N, C-alpha and C positions, 0 to 999 in steps of 0.2 A: 475345522475352519480356523484360520490364523487369527491370533489375538495381538492387538497392537497397543503399545504404550506411547502416548504422545507427550513429549517434554515441551514445556512452554515457560522459559525463564525470562519472562517479560515483566517490565514494571509499568507498562501502559497497555491500553487496548486500542489497537489501530487496525489497519488493513489486514495484516497477517492473521490476526485473531478472528476478524469478521469472516474472511474467506474460509478459514478452517471450519468454523461453526456452520457456515452455509453448506459446505460440503458434507459434514457429518450429519446434519439434520435431514439432508435429502438423499443420503446414500442408504441403500437397502442393508448395508453392513454396519450401520451405526452402533449396534450393540456389541460390535467386536473391538471397539475403541475405548480406551481409558486415558484421561488427561491428567498428567502430573504437572502442576503449575506452581509458580511463585506465590508466596503468602503475602500478597498486597491487596488491600481492601477492594480497590477498583477491579483488579484481575479476579479476585475471589468472587465478587458479585456477578461479574460477566459470565464466568464459566458455570457458576451455580445456576444462573437464570437460563442457561443454554439447554438444560435438560439432559446433557451428556454426562455420563459418569465421570467424576473428577475427584482428585485428591490434591491438597496443597502441601507444599514443602518449603520452609523458610530458606533452606540452603540453595534454592533456585532463584532467590531474590537477586536482581542486578544491583551493582553498587557504583556503577559509573566509572570504573577504573580505566576503561579504554579511552574515555574522553578527558577526564581530569588529570590522569597520570599521578594522582595523589598517592603517596607511599602507603598510607593507612588503608585507602580503598583497594589498592593492589593486594595488600596482605589479606584483607577481608575477602577479596575475590578468590584468592588462592585457597583460603580456609573454607569458604563455601563450596568450592569445587571439590576439595578433598572429602568433605563431610556429606556431599550430595550422594555419594555412592551408597550410603546406608539407606537413604530414602529409595533410591532406584532399585537396589537389590531386594529390599523388602517388598516393594510393589510388584516387581517382576515375578518373584517366587510365589507370592500369595495369589496372584491372578493368572499364573501360567502364561505369561507373555512370551510371544514368539519373536516379534520384531519391534524395535524401538525407532520412533520417528522424532526428529528434532523439528519443531515448528518454526523456530526463529533462526535467522542466519547464524547468530552466535552460538547456537546450541550444538554446533559441530564438535565442541570440546568434550561433550558427553559420549561421543563415539568410542572413546577409549574404554569407558565402562561397559559398553555393549560388547566389546571384544573380550573383556574379562569374563563376562557372563556368557560368552559364546553365542551372542545374538546378532542378527543382522541389523545394520544401522542405516537409516535413510534420512537425509536432511533436506528440508525445504529452504530455498534461498530466495529471499524477497528483495534483495538489494543489489545495486551495482557495486562491485567490490573494487575499491581503489587500491592499486598495487602497493602503495607505500603505507597503507593503514595497518593498525594493529589487528584489525579483523582479517586482513589478507594474510598476515603472518600466522594467525590462529588457524585459519582454514587450511593453509598449506601444511602446517605441522600435523594437524589431526586428520588430514586427508587419507593417510594410510589406514585409518580405522573405519572410514566411511565406505559403504558399499555402493550407494547411489545418491545422486543429488536430483531433486526436482525443483526446477527454476521457473519463474513466472514469465520470462520473456527471452527472446534471442539476444537482447542487449545484455541481460544478466549472464547468459551462457558465454558470450564473447568475453566478458570481464573475467569469468572463471577460467576459461581456456588461456587467457592472457597471463593468469597466475601460474599456469602449468598443470592445471587439472585436466585429466584425460577426457576427451570428448565423449567416449562411450560410457562414461559414468554419469553423464548429464542428460536429463530428459526435460524438454520444454513442455510445460502444460500451462496454457493461459488460464487465468482466473476467469470466472464467468458469473452471470446472473440469470435468474429466471426471467426470460424476456417479456417485456410489456408489448402488447400488440396495438394498443390505442394511442394515437398521437395526441399530445396535449396542445390544444388550440391556444396560441399566443398572438397578440396583436402588436404590430410595430406601427405606432402612430407618429408621435413627435419626439420619441426618445428611445435610447437603448439602455438596458440595465445589465450590468456585468457582475459576476460573483467570483469570489476566491474562497477556497476551502483548504485549510492546512495549518500545521504548526507555525508559530511565529519564530522562525529560526533562519539561519543563513542558507540552508539547503532548499527550503521551500521558497525562499527569496521573495517575500511579500513586498519588499521595497520596490521591486520592479513592477509589481501590480499597480502601485500608486503612480509610478512614472507613466505607465500605459494609460491609466485613467486620465492623467493630465494631458497626454498627447491627444487622446480622443476629445477632451474638453477644448483644448487649444485649437483643434481643427474645425470647431464650430458645431460639433454634434452635441445634442442635449443628452447628458449622461447621468445615470444613477449607478451606484455600486454598493455591494454588501460584502463584508468579510466575515467568514465563519472560522473562528480559531479553535483548533483542537486543543491547543495548549500554548501558553506563552512561555516558550523555552528560553528565549533571549529577550530580556526586558529592555536592553539597549535598543534593539531593533524595533520593539513595540513602541517605545517613546519616539523614535525617529519617524515612524509611520504616523503617529498622532501629530507630530510637529509638521510633517509635510502636508497632511490633510488640511491642517489649519492654514499653513502658509499658502498653499495653492487654492484654498477656498473650494474644496471638492465636496461633492454630495456623496459621502461614503459612510455607511453605517457599519459598526463593528458589533458582532454578536459572539459571545464566548460559549463554547461547548453546547451546540445545539444537539439534542438527542437524535440518534440515527433515524428513528421512526418519523421525525419531523423534517428530515432532509428533503423528502420529495416535495414538500411545500416550498422549500427554498429554491429548488431547481425549477419548479413550475413558475416561480416569480421572476426569474432572470431570463434574458435572451441568450447569453453566452456565459459559460464558465471560462475563466482564464487560468492557465497553469503555467507558472513562471519558474518552476524548479530548476536548480542547477544540475541535478541528476535525478533520474527516475527509473525504476525497474519496470513497473506497470501500474500506473496510478489508478487505484480503485475509484477515486472521485470522478475520473473521466468515464468509466463504465457506468457509474451511477447516474451521471449527467445524461449520457446517451440513452439509458434505459428510461429516463424521464423526458425523452425527446428534446434534450437541450444540447445544441452544438457546443464545441469547445475550441477556444483559441489557445494553442499550446506551443511551447518552445520546441524547436525541431531537434530533440535530443533523445537518446536512449529509447526506453519503452514507450514514450509519448508518441513517437513517430510510427510505432507498430500498431497503434490504435487509431490515430487520426490520419485520414487521407485528405490531403489539402483540397479544398473546394468541394469535397464530397460530404463529409460529416463534420467538418470543422475547418479551421485555418491554422497553418503552421508558420512560425516566424523564426528567424535565426538569431536576431538580436534587435535592440531598439533602433539601431542605425537604419535598418530597412523596414521599420514598422509602418512607414508611410504607405506601403503596399496593402497592409491590412486595413488601414483607414480608408483608402480609396475603394477597396472591395466593399466595405460596409456602407459607404455612402451610396453605392449602386444597388444595395440590397432592397428588395421589396418582399411583400408577404409570400408571393409565389415561390421565390428563390429560397426563402427561409423555410417554408413548409417542406420543400423538397429535401433540404438539408436535414430537417427534423426526421423525415421518413428514413433517410439514409442512416441516421444514428440508430434507430430501432433495428434496421436491417443488419447493422454491424454487430449488435449484441446477439441477434438471433443466429447469424451465420458463423460468427468468429469467436464470440465470447459468451457462449451459451453454457449455463451451469450444467445442463444435462450432458453436454459433450465432455465437460471437464470430469464429471463424475464417472462417466463410462471409461474414459482413458485412465483416470487415477485408480479406479477399482481394478482395472485390468493389470496395471503395474503392481499394485499392492497384493492382489489376491491370486493372480495367475502366473506372474513371472517368478 
């Protein structure tokens, strides 16, 4: 039976890490995997608590060179890359590893080491790749050493093909959850409550969430809202949000870093999740919202539109200029229409984003192909 080494050179714990552990815990082949990850406390604790065999390596620690362009970070990035081979070689030989997997998009750089070791290399891609980015350059350069890519949406596949990656190297496998069957009863009386989940940065675009809440409030709807921040990446944006909430006199509560096990309570407490991202591969938060029978209002881009079907399990909007259509739709909402949309959310997870389907497809690719 094949043995796999999974590389995870992340400095944070986000969707890519959660969906990896969800897969491993539920796969009948979980004992065939070993995770080699960065030596960062948050990451260490996450993988240690997962129950999956894991080893830490400081040379997999990210240093932010891609974003900051700082010369010292770039030098440290190169140094870490050069020394990471000693960690990888040691683990591969001691554990009789057959295939190496890169769990994060940027892990494609380690494909070079897989070829030195004469091992097959498969890379998971969780991001829309912008052609002018450093990440795009890295993926194109190391593509010659990668045997296969597993991407989370057709939107990601299209961005990879746009870079020049051959289509036959790319497999699309949607992330999934174990489906809930029971609908959560919610009442729509005299108000709507909306939620936002994500990092406070320009990509997740939380400022637009504030503007949307203002549009709802200005329309005469009684509105409540809650923001769950994974991390405050950009403090300038965070302070702008606080300023706008105060200026517009909006009823918005901000909670920092709510534990994942408590997220279901958050979804049960809101009527709609709102996703305002500028780009998205396949947002895990939408799947989690659907699985808690919570419809989503999302921007009509990338992987968001692969999950949300307008007027079926949520609502799609192009920009704030035509957001009045969403407001009109909500003003016509009643409990019967809302419950129907809730049921459709659960059906979407069961039929299209079911973890069991993902496990079957991924196991087949990894162990049979």
